[in-house]
N, C-alpha and C positions, 0 to 999 in steps of 0.2 A: 867254564863249567856249566853244566846243564842245570836247569831248574826241573826237579823231578817231582811229579805228583803221582801217588799211588791211589787208585780208585778201586775200592772193595765193595762187595755186596753179594747177595745170593743170586740165584738164577732169576732172570727177568726182573731184576731190581732197578734197572735203568743205568747200569754202569757204563756200558758202551755209548749209549745215547748221551749221557752226561759228558763223557770224554770227547765225543765229536762236537757237541755244542760248545764246550769249553775251548776246544781247539779252534773252531770257526770264529769265536769271539776274539781270539788273540790276533787274528788278522795276519798270520804268518803267510809269506808267499810260497814257501816250500813245505808242503804238508805230506808226510809219509805215514802210511798205515802199515805197520809191521805185523803181519798176520802169522799166527802159529797154527791155525786150523788146517787140517788136511781133509779133503773130501774123499771119504772111503765108501760113500753110498749116495744114492740120488737125493735123499732128504738133506744131507749135509751140503751137497752141491747147490741145492735150491737156497739154503740158508746163506751160503757164501755169496751167491749171486744177488740175493736181496740186500745184504749188507753193502755190497759194492754199489748197488743202485742208490742206497741211502746216502752214501758218502758223496756221490756225485763226481764230476770230472776234475775237480780241483785237487784231487788226491792221487798220489802215486802209491800203488800197493806193492809191497815187498813181501813175498811169502818166504818165511824161514821157520820151519817147524822145529829145528834143533839148535842151530848155532846162533842164538840170540846175542851173545857177547860179540861175536864177529860181525853180525849185521849192524849192531849199534856202532861199532868202530867204523864200519864202511859208510853208514848213512848219516851219522850225526854231524852237523855243522852249525856254526853260530846262527845262521839264518834259517834253521830248520825247526820244524815241530814234528815230533814222532808220537804217534799213538801205537803203543805196543799192546796188542789184544790177542790172546790173553795168556797169563802165566800158568793158569790151570791146565790149559791144553798143552802147553810146553812140557809140564811135568808128565802128563799122560804120554806124550810123544817120547820122552826120555825113557819112561818105563817100558813102552812098547818096543823100543830099540834093544831092551835087555840090559840096560846099564845097571851097574850095582848101585846100591844106596850111597855108598861112599863116593862114587864118581858123580852121581847126581848132586850130592851136597857140594862137591868141588865146583860143579857147574853153577850152583847158586852163588858161590863166592866170586866166580868169574863174572857173572852177570852183575853183581853189586859193584865190582871194580869197573866194569865197562860203563855202568851208569854214572859212577863218580867221575870217570874220565871223559864222558861225552860232552858235547857242546849243544847249544840250543835248548829247546824245551821238550821234555819227555813226559807223556802221560801213560802210565802203566796200569792196565786193567787186570784184575784177578778176582776169582770167586772166593768167598768165605765158605769153606766146606765143613768146618768143624763145629757148627752149632746144631747139627741134627743128632740123630741116634748114632751109637757106635756101630759101624758096619759089621756084618756077620762073617767076613772072610779076611784073611791076612792081606791080600793084595789091596783091597779097598781101604783097610786100616792104614797100610803103608802109604797109599796115595793121599789120604786125608792128612796124615802126619807130615808128609813131605810138603804139601801145599801150605800147611800151617807154618812150618819152619821157613819156607821161602817167603811167605807174606811177612813174617816177622823181620827177616833179613832185609827185604826191600823197604819195609816201613821205616826201619832204622836208617836207611840210606836216604830216603825221600825227604824233601823239604816240606812236603804237604801230604797228608793222607785224608781222603774223603771216603766216607761210608755212605752207600746209597741204600735207602730203604723205601720200598714202594714208590720209586721214582723221585724221591726227595734226597738231595745230597746233604750230608751232615759232615762238617769239617771236624776231624778227630785230631789232627796235628797241623800246625802251621797257620 
């Protein structure tokens, strides 16, 4: 069984940095960065390249914008550590594919099951998007709601939940 840590926070709160530092401190030999981001423009290409440089050569990057349950099944092993970054972009990718809300919610269940069945250590990064104003359009409200439901589902599955605020990790669970 995997040891699962969910790391939440707002934009630029230090979530990914904390996940990588925590991963490096564990000393696992097989480190996988499971990336959900897709580069649709030059600015995002630059962000992805910067993150890859930050990780360094000790990491294997697996890009999977949609099939996270399948990627976890393929990549998790007893001797591995996976940083899954991030759930928020995954939800965005699913919406952009035109999936129904029902199918997206089924995907949340599939991800929770894949996490429970995985081996090794898994650090899951997600944004907390529900603490701001209520969005002014239906798609943004749907996105906010889906991310909130997903975060709840993964937090219930996780052994540990960490909230990052201004670069400071605060343990919420575990």
